[in-house]
C-alpha positions, 0 to 999 in steps of 0.5 A: 857824048863821048867821054874824054879819057884823061891820062894823068901821071904823078912822078915822085922823085925828081932826080936823075931818073924822074927828070929823065922819065918826065922828058921822055914822057913828054916827048911820046905824047902818052900822057895828057897831065904830068905832076912832078912832086919832090922834097926839093921843091925848087928842083922840081919847079926848075924842071917844071919851068924847063919842060914847059919851055920845051912844049912849043915843039911838040905835036901834042898838048899836055899839062905839066906842073909841080905838085904835092902828095894831095894831088895824087888823088885824081891820077891814074899812075904813080911812078916812085922815082925817090930814094937814095941812089947807088954809089959806086961799088954799092949793091942795089940790096945794100940801098934797102934800109935807106929806102924803105924808110922812105917809101913808108912815108911816100906811100902813106901820103899817096894813099892818104890823098885817095889815090886809087890807081897804078903804082910803078916803082923805079927805086932800087932795089926795086923788088923789095920796094915794090913789094913794101909798096904793095904792103904799104898801100894795100892795093891789089897786087895786080895794080902795084908793079915795078921796073924789074927786069925790063932794062936787063932784058933790053940790055940783053937783046941789044947784046944778042943782036950785035953778037948775032948781027940781027936787029934786037927786035927780032931777038926774043930773049928774057932776063928773069929774078931779081933786078940785081946780082942774082938776075938770070938768062933764060936761054931755053926759051930765047929765039933768033927770029923763030929759031931757038938760039942754040939751034941758031948757033949750031947752024953757024959754027963762029958762035960759042957758049962762052960768048954767051956767058960773056954777053950775060955777064956784060948785061948783069954788070951794066949798071955798075960800068955806068955808075963808075963812069958817070955816077948814075944810070938814068936814060935807059931805065927812063924809057923802060918806065915810058914803055910800061906807061904806054903799055898801061895807058894804051891798054896793050896787053904787052908782055914786058918783064916787070916786077910782079907778085908771084902767088904760086907761079914758077913754085914761088909765092909772096914776093915781087921779082922780075918775070914776063907779065902781061901788062894793060889799063888795069895793071898786071893781067897775068904772069907768063911762066917760061918753061926754064930748064933745071939750071934755070929753075935752080938759079930762079929758086936761088934769086927768089930766096936772096929776095925773100930773106930781105923781105922777111927781115922787114914784113915778117 
């Protein structure tokens, strides 16, 4: 008799990001069981009731319920969306102190349940909190990852696609480094279709280098603009989390820019940072090292140093 594989996810934190992720997850038919956990039990029960009312419109079956940390024992993936939100004018790193204390409590309770799956972290500052989750959990580094620069990379490809008037699906480009102010674009490994981006620009005189700088600034500052406009950014990152979830449960071996642990790659070690990585059912299969030019190497080193300085303050 063929064994039935059940994909189970627990979402911790039913705020804007957590509830948006739950809704997106429900619509894509990736998960068989979804458990929502939050300190605000009334909010979770309301979300669960609301989501269950919408299940009749789906073309797939899915169990959705509220739960506790004890329910994490049998889930395959725990996605942490809990924590303090970024306020207007506040950097992601300024959130660190608030959220480290929250995460120590969350991760210890998840592990006490007997959980032995994969952690996916969405809360900011995501690179530092992913490192904290790895430390607090004791799980192998391959089974702890953060959303990293997956959304920054998609924003980057979207804006490049608009600029060059091509589908973003045919733009191959990455934002790497801290998910924050020190992130960087990797133009040396950026392509329009199969053509290097600068070769494409040389072929079409209307494109200019300074326009690329403007595009990156828009990418880097997108979250601030959204937060100033409506208080929080959540739809885009929710879809990014769903994309990572699909790569895990479908065993895709897809390349996504997640927050991954470096152990010598890019000449860096003992930190989590946004880099392209191969994602499958076991978590992070491997990290891909882009061939950075000297400017990009220096920017990546600076970004790594910023994260390392903050990590050492708490985990030295």
